N, C-alpha and C positions, 0 to 999 in steps of 0.2 A: 847362626850365632845364638848363644844363650844369654839372656838378660837377667841379671840379678836385681830384682826389684824390691824396694821397701815401700810399703803403703802405710801412711799415717792415719790411724783411726781415732776419732774423737767422739766423746759422749756429749749429747746436747739435750736440753729439756724437751720432753714430749709435750707438744702444744695441744695434744688431744686431752691431756689432763687439765684439771682446774689449777691455774697458776695464781698464787697469792703474793702480795707485796710484803716484804719483810718489815720489821718494826721501825727501822730507820727510814723507810720509804725511798731507798736508793737502789733496790735490786729486788728480784723475785726471791721468795723464800725457798731456798734450795734444800732445806732439811727433809721435806717430804715429796719433793718433785720427782716425777718419774723421768728416767733418762733413756735415751735410745741412740743408736748409731746415726751420726750425721749423714743426711741423705747424699750429699756430694761425695763424702768419703766412701759411701757404699758404691758409687759409680767408679771411683778411683780403684777400689779393690777389684771390681769386675774387669776393668781395662788391664790391670796387672795380670790377672789370671788368663785373660784372652791372649796377651802377649806370650805368656809361658806356653800356652797350648799351641801357639803359632810357631815359635822359634826356639822353645826350650828355655832352660834357666830355672829360676826359683822365685818364689814370692814370700816375703817376710812381712807379716802384719805387726805393726808397732803401735803401742799406745802408752799413755802416762797412767800410772796406777790411780785408780779411783773405784768407787763402789760400782759393781757390775761389769768392770772391765774384763775380768776373766771370761765371763759368758760371751761378751762381745768378740773377744779374740778367738774363742773356741768356735764361734759361728764362722769366722774367717777360715779356720781349718776345714770345716764342713764344706765351705764354698770352693776350696781348692788351694788355699795357702799351704806352704810347706813348713813354715816355722812361725811361732808367735813369740813376741818379746814384750815385756812389760817394764817400763822405766819407773824406778822409784826415786823420788827426789824430795823427801821430807813431806811437808804439808802442801806442796804444790798442787794446784787444781788443774784439770784439763782445759779450763776456760781462762787460764792466765794469759798475759799479753803475748803476742806473736813473737816478740824478740826472745822471751824466755823459752817458749816452746821450741823455737827454731834452734836455739843454742843446744838444747838437750837432744833434739832429733838429729842435728848435724853430727854431734859426737857419736850418737848411736850408729848413724849411717857409716861413719868412718870405721868404726869397729866391726861392722857387719860386712864391709867391703862391697857395697852396692854400686851398681851402674846407673840406676834410675830410682828417683823418688817420686811417688805419686801421692797427692793429697787432694781433698776436695777443694774447690775453688774458694769456698767461704763456709762459715757457720753463723748461727744467730749471734755468737759471741764475737765474730770476726767478719762483720758484714762488708768491710772494705777489702777482704780477701788478701790479708797481708802475710799469711804464713808462707805460701809458696815463694813469693819474691824475696822475703826475708831469709828463708832457708837457702835459696839460691845464692844470695849475697854472702851468707856465712860460709857456705861451702866453696864459693867461687865458681859455681857451675852455671851454665845457661839455664834460663827458666822462662816458662810461658804459662799464662793462665787463661781461663775461659776456653778450655780445650774440649772439643766435642767429637773425638775420634782420633785413634792412634794406630798407625801402621808402621811396619818395619820396611826400610828401603835403603839400599846402598850402605849398609853398615851403620845406619842411623835410624831415626824415626821421622816419619812424616805425620805431622799433627794438624788437625783442622781447628783453627782458632776463630771463634765467633766474635763479631763486633756489633756495635749499635746499628740500627737501621736494617737488620737482616743480612748484613755483609759477613763474609767469612774469607779467611786466607788459609792456604796450605803452606806450612813452614817445615823445612828440613832441619832437624835438630840433631847435632852430634852428641854422643854420650861421653861422659856422664851428664845428666840433666835433671832438672826438677820440673814437674808438670802439675799445674792446678787444674783438676778435672771438673768440668761442668756436667758433661753427659758422656757416659760410656759408649763405646762403639756398638754395643748391644745392651738391651735392658738387663739389669742384674738378675742372675739366675735364681730360680726357686730351689730351696734346699729342703729335702725331705726330713721328717722327724727322726727317722732312723739314723741318718748321717749326723744330725745334731746330737743325738744321744751318744753316738760313738765318739764324737769330738769332745764331749765333756770329760773324758779321761785324759785329755792332753793338757798338761800344765805349761803355762808360759815360762820361758826363760826370764830370769830377773836380771836387770841391768841397773845398778845403783850409780847415780850420778849426782854431782854437787854443782848446783847452779852457780854459786859464787866462784868456784874453781874454774868454771868455763868462761867467766868474764861476762855473763849475761847481765843486762841492765835490769835491776830490780827496784829502781827508784819509782816513785809515783808517776803515773802518766800525766802528760800535759793536760789532757781533758779528763774530767771525772763526772760521774753521774751525780746530779744535784737532787733530782726528785723523779719518782716513778709512780704513776697511778694507773688504775684500771680505767678503760674508756667508760664514759658516762653514757647511759642509754637515753637518747633524746626522744624516742617514740617507737611505735611499732608499725609494721607494715599493714596495709589494708588488703585483705584477701577477699576477692569477689568470686562467687560461684554462680552458675547459671548459663543461659544461652549466650552466644557471642554478641548478639545484638543488644541484649539487656546489659551486659557488662560494658559494651561500648557506650551506651546511653549514660550509664552511671559515671563512666570515666569523663565524658564530655561535660556532664553536670558539675563534677568536681573541679575541672579546669576553669569553668565559668565562676564558680564560687570563690576561687582563689585568684581571680583576676588574670588568669593566664590565657583566656580565650575570650575575644571580644565579639565574636559572631554568634 
């Protein structure tokens, strides 16, 4: 069986960069922030490619237009994706509410004729992990999140869903379906520089969509950010060098000074 997969790729702020708060104090300053591929979407892409290598089919990488998206999609081609598609929807940002993103992705999935949609379980903009279940609801497809392994069996998929407390269950899912990937079946593969350079010549297909025409909710969310500040530094760590016995003596003395040790 060949599976026609669509993988949703999203850009997220690179926390390795210095993040600044904007003038209103309600968000990070996005004008100069560096963006990178969401880590969980990276794993979703790997699972889609592994499925293609196992049973055939195709992989389409899908993203909403934003700065640097072409490069992100081209890296998906270098990884093994067969097609890249960029959604244009006016001034919409990739970190818009899940309801809006889901409406756009659902329409794209219908036009692409996919059997399976994979997306990362969450992003820093969607910590509650709402995209996969919302997308499943819009499409009317079964959906599961927190997936840590996908295999093909009996015309469907067997997925490993992780739960709190170290528990996990194996679930047989019929296609079409939506999966929120937490960890790929194998670590995301390394892509050589030569493959990346070759992929830069591939231009993404453009898909222009109208959010309002799709009936997506664009009203203000119930919850909104009131204030955002950087963490305040309370103090520094004490670093001790020397022999283990000397360090232990200093540690005991410090505990006594602070009233944490009575002996």
